[in-house]
C-alpha positions as CSV (number, residue, x, y, z in Angstrom):
1,M,99.7,127.0,103.1
2,L,96.0,126.1,103.2
3,Q,96.7,123.1,105.4
4,K,98.5,125.4,107.9
5,Y,95.5,127.8,107.8
6,L,93.0,125.0,108.3
7,A,95.0,123.6,111.2
8,R,94.7,126.9,113.0
9,V,91.0,127.6,112.4
10,L,89.5,124.1,112.5
11,P,88.5,122.4,115.7
12,K,90.8,119.6,116.6
13,N,88.1,116.9,115.9
14,S,86.4,118.4,112.9
15,V,87.7,115.9,110.4
16,S,87.5,112.9,112.7
17,N,83.8,113.4,113.4
18,P,82.4,110.0,112.8
19,K,79.1,111.3,111.2
20,G,80.7,114.2,109.4
21,T,80.1,114.5,105.7
22,L,82.1,116.4,103.1
23,V,79.1,118.6,102.5
24,N,79.0,119.5,106.1
25,F,82.7,120.0,106.3
26,L,82.6,122.5,103.5
27,A,79.6,124.3,104.9
28,D,81.0,124.5,108.5
29,Y,84.2,126.1,107.4
30,G,82.9,128.4,104.7
31,I,84.7,126.6,101.8
32,K,82.8,127.4,98.6
33,Q,82.1,124.6,96.2
34,K,83.2,126.9,93.4
35,W,86.7,127.2,95.0
36,L,86.9,123.5,95.5
37,S,85.7,122.7,92.0
38,N,88.4,125.0,90.5
39,R,91.1,123.3,92.6
40,M,89.9,119.8,91.5
41,N,89.5,120.8,87.8
42,V,85.9,119.7,87.7
43,S,82.8,121.7,87.0
44,E,80.6,123.0,89.8
45,G,77.8,120.8,88.6
46,M,80.0,117.7,88.7
47,L,81.3,118.5,92.1
48,S,77.7,119.0,93.4
49,L,76.8,115.6,92.0
50,L,79.9,114.0,93.6
51,L,79.2,115.6,97.0
52,H,75.7,114.3,97.0
53,N,76.7,110.8,95.9
54,K,74.8,111.1,92.6
55,R,78.1,110.3,90.7
56,T,80.8,107.9,91.7
57,W,84.1,109.4,92.9
58,Q,87.2,108.4,90.9
59,H,90.4,107.9,92.7
60,N,92.1,111.0,91.2
61,Q,89.1,113.1,92.3
62,V,89.4,111.9,95.8
63,E,93.1,112.7,95.7
64,D,92.5,116.2,94.2
65,C,89.9,117.0,96.8
66,A,92.1,115.8,99.7
67,N,95.0,117.9,98.3
68,A,92.9,121.0,97.9
69,L,91.5,120.7,101.5
70,G,94.9,119.7,103.0
71,L,93.5,116.4,104.2
72,H,94.4,112.7,103.7
73,A,92.5,110.8,101.1
74,K,91.3,108.4,103.7
75,Q,89.6,111.2,105.6
76,V,87.9,112.4,102.4
77,V,86.7,108.8,101.7
78,E,85.3,108.5,105.2
79,M,83.3,111.7,104.8
80,I,82.0,110.6,101.4
81,E,80.9,107.3,102.9
82,N,79.1,109.1,105.8
83,Y,76.7,110.8,103.3
84,D,73.3,109.3,103.6
């Protein structure tokens, strides 16, 4: 359901932006970190550390994030890698 909603409201190239980060993606589309942390079963503090590359993402966290956002894991990894 979320994936269909995001497909309707997101610009066509929003996820494929080569310099886009996961932090920017969440901010641009009003997705709250609290909502995402609940979907990923991690604390808000841990999610913040992950989003700002202060902690290393585990494979299952990437998968949980991708599933929650209705994206492919590869897209999430690309956005994580784009964070400076």
